[in-house]
N, C-alpha and C positions, 0 to 999 in steps of 0.2 A: 703569435705563432701563425705562420702562413698555412693555408690549406690549398692543396693542388686541385685544380679543376680538370677532371679526367674526361676525355672524349673518346668513347669506345668505337671500335670498328663496327660493331654491330648495333590466462588469467589465473594460477597460484591463488593465494588467498585474496579474495575480494574484501574490501571494507564492507561492513554491514549495509552501508548506504547503497551499494551497488545493486542489491537485490530489490530495492524499491524504485529504481529508475528504469523505466521501460525503454528498451533499445529500439531504434528505428530499423525497419526492415529494408529500407532503401536509403541510399546516400543522398543527403541534402546538398552536399558540397564535396568536391574532390580535394582532399587535404593530404599534404605530405608533411609528416612530422620527422624532424631531424634530431629529436632528443627523446630518450626513453620516458622521462616523466610526463611529457606532453602526450605521448602515445597512450599511456595508461589513462590519462584524463579523458582523451577522446573516446576511448572504448566505453568508459563509464557514462559519458554523456550521450552515447548512442550513435556516434559517427565513427565508422571504421576507416582509418586512413588508407589511401591507395598506395602510399609509399612510406617507408620508414628508414631509420638508420641501422647500421649493422649492430649497434649496441642494444636495440630494442628487443626485449625478451619477455615482456609481460603485457597482457595475458598470453597464454600459450598460442592462441589463434594468430598472433603476430608473426609466427614463423612462416605462415603461408603468404605473407605480404612481401613484395619485392623491396630489397634494400638498395638505396641509392648512394650509400657511403661505404667506405672500407678503410682499412688501416694496415700498414705493414708491421706494426708493433704486435708482438706475440704476447698474449695475456694468459692463455690457457697453460696450466701446469708450470707457471712461473712464479717465483717468489717476489715479494715486494722489492727487494734489492735488485733483482734481475730486470724487473719492469722499469724501475727507475733508471737503471743504467741504459736501457734501450732508449728511453725518452731523452736522456741527456745526450745520447750519441746522434740523434736525428738532426740532420741539417736540411732544412726545408720543410716540406709538408708532412704532417703526421696523419692527416685524414685526406682521402681522395673522394671527391664529389663527382659522380658520374652524371654529367649534364645531359648527355644523350638519353640516358634512361629516365632522367627527371623530365625531359621534354616529352618523351613518349607517354608519360602518365598524364599529361595535360592537366596539371593541378590548377585549381582556382585559388588555393591558399597554401603557402609554405610557412611552417612554424619553425623557428630557430631560437637560439639563445645567445646572450652576451655575457653570461655570468662567468664562464670558465672556458678558455680556449684550449685547455688540455682535455676536457671531458667530452667535447662535441665540436662540430663544425662551427667556426666563428661566423657571426652574423654578417660581417662586412663581405665575406667571401660568398655568402648566399645571395646578398644583394647584387653582387657582380654576376653571379650565375644566372639569375632570373632574367637579366637583360637579354639573354640569348634565347629565351623561350617565347614561342608564338602565342601561348595562352596568356601571357602577361599576368601571372598570378600576383596576388597581394602577398606581402611578407609580414608576419607577426613575430616580433622579437620579444622574447621573455627574458627578464633580467632580475630575478628575485635575489634579495640579499638578506631577508629576514623571514621569520616564520609567517608573519602577517602578509608579507609580499607573496608568499607561496599560495595562501588562501585567496588573495586578490587576483592572482593569475588564473584561477579557476573561473572566476567571473569573466575575465578578459577573453579566455578561450571560448567560453559559452557564447559571448556576444559575437565573436568573430565567425562562429560556425552556425549562427542562428539557433542556438540551443540555450538561450538565456534562462528559460524557466527551469530546465534540468540542472543547469549550473547553480541557480539560486537554491534549488532543493538540496543539492549536494552540499553547498556552502552552509546551509542552515543545520544540516545533520552533523557536519564536521564541527561547527561552532558549539553545538550542544555537547559533544564529547570533550572539546577543549574546556568548556565551562566546568564540567565534572572534574577534569584534571586540576583546574585552578582551585576548586573547592577542596579536593583531597590534599593539595599542597598546603593550603591554609590550615587545615586541621592538623597535618603532620608537624607544621612549624610552630604550633602552640606548645609542643612539648620538647622541642629540640631546635638547635640552630641549623642553618643550611649546611649540609655536609660539603666539604671541599670535593668538587667533582671535576674530572678531566675526561675529555673525549678526544681520541686520536682517530684521524681518518687515513693515516698511513703509518707504517712502523719502521721502514728502512729507506730513507731516514724518518725519524718520528715527525709527524705533522699534527699540530693541534687544529681541530676542526673549527672553521669559522662560519661566516654567513648566518644561516638560520639556527645553527646549533646553540649559539650563545643564548638566544631568546628561549629556546626549548628547555635548556637547563634551568633557567630562572623560572619558567612556568611550572616545571616539574618539582620545584622546591629545592634545587641545589644551588651551591655557590659557583657561579660561572666566571669568577675573576681570572681563571687560568686561560680562558678562551679568548681569541682575538676579536676585535670589533668589526673586522672586515673579512677578507678571504682567508682560507686555511694557509698556514705558514709553517716552515720548518722550526723546530724547537730543540734546543740542546737538552740532553738527558739530565744535566745538572739542574736545569730549570724545573724539570719534572720532580726530581728528588727534593728540591727546595720547597716546592709547593706541597709535596707529600699528600696526594689526593686520598681521601677516604673511600672514594668510589672512582674506579677507572674503567671506562668503556672503550673498547677498541673496535672500530667499524671501518676497515679499510675500503676505500672507494673501489667498487667493482668486484669485491670479494664476497662470496657467499659465506654461510656459517662455518663450514669446514675449513675454508682457506683463512678465514678471520682467526679461528682458534689456532691454526698453525702459525699465523703471523705473530701471535703473541710470543712465540719462541724468540723472535728478534729482540724483544725487550728483555727477556730473561737473561740475555748475554751481558747486559750492562751491570756494572758494579752498583750495588745498592738496591737491586730489584727486590730482594727478600726483606729489605728494611722498610719498604713502602707500607704505609698504614693500610692501604687497600689490599695489598697482598696478605698481610698479617691477619686482616679481618675477613678474608675470603670474599672480597668485594671487587674482583676483577672479572669483567664480562667481555666476551667476544660476540659481536652482533653481525648479522647479515647486512653488510654495507652496500651490497648490490641492490637489494630490494628496499632497504630502509636507510634513513639518516642522510645519505649523500644524494638521494634522488628526490627532488622537490616536487612531488606529486601529492595527490590527496592522501597517499599512504604515509606521508610524513606525520599525520595525526596518530597513526599506529606507532610510529617511532617515538612520539611524545609519550604515549602510554607506556611503552616498553622502558623508556628512560626513567620515568617516574617509578616504575616497579623496581628498577635497579637501585634507585636512590632511597626510596621509602618503602621497601618491600613489606614491612609490617603493617602499613596502612593501605596497601593497594592489592587488589585482585584484578587480574586481566585474563582475557580469553586464552585458552591453551594454544590456539593457532598463532597468536601473537607471541606468546612466551616461548614457543619453539624456535623463534628466530634468534635467541640469545643463549649462550653457553656460559656457565659459571666456571671460569678457569683460575679462580683466585686461590690457588694452593701454593705453598712455598716451593714446591718442586713439581716436576712433570708427573702427572698421575700415571700410575701403572695401569695396565690394561687387563681387564678380566674377560676371558672368553668363555666363561661358564664353568671352568674347572679350578681356576686359581686366581687369586688377586693378591697383590702385594700391599700391605698396610702402609698408609701415609699418616703420620701423626698430624693432628689438626687441633687447633684451639688449645685447650688446657691439657690435652693428651688423653682425656678420658673417652674420646670418641675417635674413630678412625674412618677414613673414606676410601672408597674403591671406585676406580673408573670402570665403566661398562661399555664394551663394544658389542653391539648386537645388531639385529636387523634394522633398527632405527637409532640413529646417533643421538637423538634427543628424546627418547621415550623407551617404553618397554617393548617386548617382542611383538605386541599387537599394534605398535605404533602410537600408543597413548603417551602423551608427555608425562613426565614425573611431577609429583607435587612439589610445591615450593618447600625448600628445606633439603631436598635431595640434590638439587642443582646439577642434575645430570650424573649423579653418582649414587652408589648404594651406601647408605649410612648404617653402619653396624653397631648395635648395642649388645649387651649380654643376650644369650641365646633365647631367653624366655620372651623377648619382645623385639620388635623393630619399630623405630620411632622416626617420624618425619613431620616437620612443621607443627609440632606440638600434639600430633595425633598418635595414639598408640595403636599399632596394627598387629593383630594376632599372627603368630608364626604360621607361615604357609598361605597367608592371604595374598590375593592377586590384585588388591585394590591399588592400582596405579604403580605397582612395582614389578620389575622383572623378578623372577624367582631367584632367591638367594640360595645358591647351591654350595657355596663354599663354607668351610668350617670357620668358627669364630677364631680370630687370631689368638695366639698363645698369650700375647701381651694383655689382651682383655681378660682372658681366663685367669691369668695371674693376678691382675688387679681385682677382679671380682672375688677371687678366693681370698686375697689379702684383706679386702674390706669385710668379708664374713668372719675371718679369724680375728680381726681387730674388734668387731662387734662382740664376739664371744668372750674375748678377754675383758672388755669393759664390763660385760654382764657379770662375769665371775668376780671381778674386783668389787662391784657393788654388793654382791651377796656376802663376800668375805667381810667388807666393812660393816655390813648390817649386823652380822653375827658377833663382831668384835666391838660393837658400840657399847658405851658405858650403860650399865643397868642399875636400877634401884635395888637396894638391899631389903626393902620391905617385902 
């Protein structure tokens, strides 16, 4: 895909490692980053780029740095199908590279990529553009295709910007986290087989995620046989139903958590959606594909932790800030919305428990912004009125521990069931007493 060279007339959640790396107060090198993942790594290593791409959005300070790329494709408030239609209709350049602005920044180093010509400016076009610059910058091309490649690129970036020590420190900290993930996966697989896992990075049409995702599923303890060994690729819905994943993760490229959850509706329209094991078991997740999974930066290690939580939740505990990037959307129908006054019951599991969607100040937590405990999955789980249960913990009625206040009445179906169980118990008790009084007795 060609990129037009344009001549003009004129930090979110940091990884824990970030807090241990001292940032330089002055720039050692003038660096232009043309991909979001590299921009994130540069900030962590202590070098603020002087120019970025229009897609760079993390950390927040990047908004003050001039962008040297742009695109005519409209992404905001567009569905996956609408964006795909725009991409298919483009004849010529998808991305514009402003060479005049790039020249004005006088970079010493321009970092680009060769992994995907749809996600960012292609490296061959960057090589052509720098020939017009008086500063004659070096060009570093990143081309990761596996999880290990992504970690190796951190070292490459560090060496290119004279921050090898900081890169090595970050690499060691990430490796420690990955080793813990490997250990948890080994423990989880002692008692169960690898669950069939599917990860999609687009929904209309469905695309199964490739590159580093396959290795990530294997490291997390899942069965990655569904994923391609190379780049992401379109997949027929019938192939998904035949594979019948036990865990389904949807992380559309460039979509945040809200848009990812909405994109799952594209899949609900297909025949056989409700028959998927992942749907029946409540193991369908929508993840922030803009920050995680599709962005090969150091935060891919957070993606690995989150993926393992989705696959082996009973063996894994992760930080709330990471967990907030995923939504449990694994219900058989669209969840009804509770605005504090009413909620429509949705039968779940064996029918003895019901779930309620909650829309409040925070889409992934309670009114104070605190994420909900594992088990609630972004929903209020209602039991009989004398208790509320989540994740095996019994929480007294009225408790604010991790829950929004449940102001709705218990559904009548639960009251009926609760009453029926009490009546059944009473009848069994009376039957026992009657049989005891009518037992044969000795005549002595």
